[in-house]
Phi, psi and omega in degrees: 000123177292159180306313177301318178292322176298321180295318182290325181286328179292320178291322179295318180294320176301318181295320180293320175299322177293321178295322183290326183303332181268002179272151171287161179209156186252007179283134180296151178278350176248134182300322183303335185271356183299308181304317179295317175300319179295317183293317181293321177300316179293320178293326179297315179296323180290319177298314179297324176293321177294327174295320178301313180297318180299315176299321181293319177296333177274005173104006177293150180278180176298144176274332184255306192253120183285337179195179185292324178300320176303315180291322177292320174304319179299317181302316175300312189296325184262359180305320181300336176275315184294331185278000170237027182308129178083354190300330182300341180265358181305318183295346177283337186303328181302339181264027187302338177274351184264113185295342174302332187252011182300318180294325178288324180293318179295321174300314179297315179300323177287327172300326178272009177064021178056023176095009178257125186302327181279003175235347179295119188302318184291318175302315182297318180291320178299319180299316177305312181298311183299323183300322185251019176059035176272085182242009188258007185296336178298346179280359183292158176291165182301326185302331183287343182261353185301307187295316177296326175296321179299312186296319178292324177295319175298328179296323183263359178229028179305325181300331182257350184226044179301311179300321180297316180301308182302314182294319179298317182296324181294320179287321184293329188276353179283151182275115181266153177300321183302331182289321179296309184289324175304307182304316180298311187282331177295317181297319181298327181269013176082022181248131183302115184272004192304318178305319181283321178290327174302321178289326176304315186278319187281338178273007187300150185282352183273304184229001187264202186301323184297315177296318180291326178296324176289319176299325181297330177296312182290321177300324182270355182298122183298143178274337172229167180091195191267097178292326180298320181288327176299311184293322179302317181293318177305309183301316182295322175295325176300319182288346176298337178303335187270357179275158177079190182280107180284174179306309184290329177294319179294324179291317180289345185281357184278129170225117191297322181291317179295324176296322180292313180299323176300316177298314180293325176296322178295318182288332184298324185301320178270320186298332182300335187263355188238001177271141177280170186266355187288338184258129178237145175230124185057036176082359182238149174288156176302317179301322179295313177302312184289342179287350178233081182309329183291344182264019180300324177296322181287331178294317177301312180301319180297318181298320180292314183301322183276357178086003181290331177239131180239092181301146177080005181238172181301137183305326184295346175277358183257123180303320180302316180299320182290336178288334190249347187244134181109151183293332179261011181290146184297334178250031180303133178087356184284322185247140181288179177295314174304312182300319180294316180298321181299315181292319175301306184295330182282326175292318179284357183061034178272070184216025184303327184251015180308122181076348179220051188285003186263020183284344180081015180288139179298134175241154184297148181270148176214161180302135180279173179301313183295324175298316183290329182292318179297323182291314181299323178292324178296316178297315179301317182293320176298323176297316181297319183292333185259001185281156180291168185299323184293351178251023185291161182300320180296318176295319182294319179297320178295319178294323178297316184296318175297318181298319174297314179300321182289338186249008181298337185244024177274177184297333182296336182254006186298324181295320181288321182294318179297321179295316179302312183294323181295314185289325179297330181279345176272137186248329182281125183304314180296324174295320177298317182294321178298321178287324175298318181304325176302319186275359174258017179289158183304336182277344193233329196299339179273358178275171179303314182292323177291329175285321177296318177298323177298316184293319180295315180300320183297319180293319179289324181291323182270357183293000000 
């Protein structure tokens, strides 16, 4: 990060800390009260979740997501924060020789999945977005980026804001109710909840990140100097978690019609130049409609009037849907998976709870993600049992091993080979660790080189 950018990020962080200082907080003023506070917070979330589950069993509807497009919108909305998950602890890595910060470093390494792609939090979230075609989050307002920006600023200014980093980490690693409910409802809507359930397990107050985060406060507590000032700064860092767009704010910001209009306005910029003039809607060509993105509400109304869209009915009855859905559809590939889901839910008028999903209305049941996953696994296992001998596991594995050996030196692995050569040439442990720290940055750790560096750093740190 260049000096001008460092100066701007420092000023941004200063301003946010001043803002946080004026907020109320629930963190105890005495260090000795932290364990009891954490246990009570965890138990409160557990009790509220049990009450939520009881309500669902009694027939109450989803509390957060009115439909699947609402849930996918949520994934987009929180992406700017999730894609820098754990970043606030990056600046602590430079202190890898100091045992006071071992708990914080281990938390960061676990956020990085200790170098394993199927555990790296950013890799998992990117995969979740890609699976559902959630690629429109850069269109979000600045408020959606505030929390992620705070975390990145803490990452690069840890040397001057250590108590604030420790306090922020303490708050972030506590188990919130919204995490539990989000995971439940995403699964219910057929969306893989693993990224969220992983946080439920690793953040537990018994042996997980929440416990380590609390211990880190005690580990870093100064033995000389002003302890009260240290704790004041820890509390202020803790309150940084309350700035920006929170989870419930992101959920409540969804309006299905406005979300659809945003998508159509974005498509109109390119679409106005590629439609022929033979098709008219409401007396105007499609290109004419699309040349005025601000008139998309009128265009939607015209499509309804002309019968191209039949609200409140199955999407397959709408001519517009047939144009965009299916591999042989004339507009195949124009809309992402998320955008198609948004259009589907809008056409069927499945938006009765949009923005106010907490009314408790009973909603129709559908197979959950895990139920479908179990069915897929069962089918896959049946296929394995019935396949011919030439497709046996042993034959496949030997073929896979030969394939890997033949490609160890191809261009796809060039980055990793160069890193191995570079590290092999370094002899001093501190120089090696310093180089690895660079590759564990929020911008790099989720890449192949970053994950290899994480695995090496993790082994050397725990040696």
